[in-house]
C-alpha positions as semicolon CSV with decimal commas, in nm:
position;residue;x (nm);y (nm);z (nm)
1;M;10,609;2,675;-12,178
2;K;10,795;2,778;-12,511
3;A;10,831;3,104;-12,653
4;T;10,673;3,032;-12,955
5;E;10,341;2,992;-12,743
6;L;10,363;3,357;-12,638
7;R;10,265;3,687;-12,766
8;I;10,332;4,035;-12,652
9;G;10,073;4,131;-12,384
10;N;10,042;3,790;-12,246
11;L;10,013;3,742;-11,872
12;V;10,245;3,512;-11,722
13;Y;10,374;3,445;-11,336
14;Y;10,739;3,535;-11,273
15;M;10,928;3,274;-11,062
16;N;10,696;3,131;-10,774
17;E;10,512;3,455;-10,724
18;H;10,144;3,505;-10,806
19;N;10,136;3,845;-10,923
20;P;10,104;3,838;-11,310
21;V;10,352;4,018;-11,536
22;E;10,287;4,129;-11,884
23;I;10,510;4,017;-12,175
24;S;10,668;4,336;-12,355
25;G;10,920;4,141;-12,561
26;I;11,031;3,788;-12,655
27;D;11,311;3,609;-12,797
28;R;11,419;3,249;-12,826
29;K;11,509;3,199;-12,465
30;Q;11,406;3,517;-12,288
31;I;11,105;3,727;-12,196
32;H;11,096;4,107;-12,142
33;A;10,833;4,189;-11,869
34;D;10,833;4,445;-11,585
35;G;11,160;4,634;-11,749
36;D;11,397;4,339;-11,733
37;W;11,497;4,048;-11,953
38;D;11,456;3,715;-11,770
39;Y;11,485;3,332;-11,894
40;I;11,185;3,199;-12,028
41;S;11,219;2,907;-11,763
42;E;11,180;3,167;-11,495
43;H;10,834;3,222;-11,605
44;K;10,512;3,012;-11,567
45;P;10,201;3,003;-11,746
46;I;9,892;3,121;-11,533
47;P;9,622;2,844;-11,484
48;L;9,287;2,930;-11,617
49;T;9,047;2,950;-11,323
50;E;8,719;3,109;-11,233
51;E;8,890;3,406;-11,103
52;W;9,058;3,462;-11,426
53;L;8,745;3,443;-11,658
54;E;8,584;3,690;-11,407
55;R;8,872;3,925;-11,440
56;F;8,836;3,910;-11,826
57;G;8,461;3,998;-11,815
58;F;8,323;3,639;-11,831
59;N;8,014;3,571;-11,635
60;K;7,941;3,244;-11,477
61;L;7,583;3,112;-11,620
62;S;7,574;2,762;-11,480
63;D;7,707;2,510;-11,182
64;I;7,628;2,177;-11,364
65;W;7,870;2,267;-11,608
66;E;8,121;2,551;-11,585
67;F;7,945;2,783;-11,824
68;W;8,109;3,119;-11,887
69;K;7,976;3,390;-12,116
70;N;8,177;3,720;-12,278
71;S;8,007;3,877;-12,565
72;G;8,011;3,619;-12,841
73;W;8,211;3,382;-12,649
74;D;8,088;3,071;-12,456
75;L;8,352;2,884;-12,258
76;R;8,226;2,569;-12,093
77;Q;8,377;2,282;-11,864
78;H;8,185;1,966;-11,747
79;K;8,283;1,932;-11,385
80;L;8,362;1,570;-11,410
81;E;8,581;1,628;-11,705
82;N;8,873;1,877;-11,706
83;N;8,829;1,963;-12,062
84;W;8,705;2,330;-12,194
85;W;8,479;2,360;-12,489
86;L;8,496;2,704;-12,670
87;F;8,210;2,823;-12,868
88;Y;8,268;3,159;-13,065
89;N;7,933;3,324;-13,197
90;G;7,756;3,006;-13,205
91;Q;8,049;2,801;-13,371
92;D;8,179;2,504;-13,166
93;L;8,567;2,521;-13,132
94;D;8,599;2,212;-12,918
95;C;8,931;2,087;-13,068
96;V;9,098;2,351;-12,875
97;R;9,201;2,270;-12,533
98;I;9,258;2,579;-12,302
99;D;9,442;2,525;-11,981
100;Y;9,619;2,860;-11,935
101;V;9,555;3,241;-11,952
102;H;9,798;3,322;-12,223
103;Q;9,633;3,043;-12,442
104;L;9,279;3,207;-12,416
105;Q;9,463;3,543;-12,457
106;N;9,608;3,420;-12,789
107;L;9,301;3,224;-12,903
108;Y;9,086;3,561;-12,862
109;F;9,334;3,763;-13,035
110;A;9,344;3,501;-13,334
111;L;8,962;3,514;-13,358
112;T;8,873;3,890;-13,298
113;G;9,177;4,085;-13,380
114;E;9,152;4,238;-13,021
115;E;9,316;4,185;-12,710
116;L;9,142;4,009;-12,405
117;T;9,172;4,251;-12,149
118;I;9,105;4,260;-11,755
119;K;8,777;4,435;-11,684
120;E;8,768;4,695;-11,404
């Protein structure tokens, strides 16, 4: 993971823990999260899973395809292939591969100007 992939507000894992931390500052080699500056190499991207999609408010609509919907967003993954296809307001954005939570957060922000937040 590179600093250029990240934005303030992105969620990542710290070390081997599975509790996400929110990035509050970034420089070339360090990330500020949970009140401390740590090296980027100590943080790991969070794999995009069903659990994370549910936390962001996506609803699963199909089992043949992993088909998730959130407002104007459709996120689809064929079970035999490991590629996500993203549709936004009906527009196919299949050239974008999304493997991690921070990538989905960044794309959501780029297209909507709003943060993708965890739903309570």
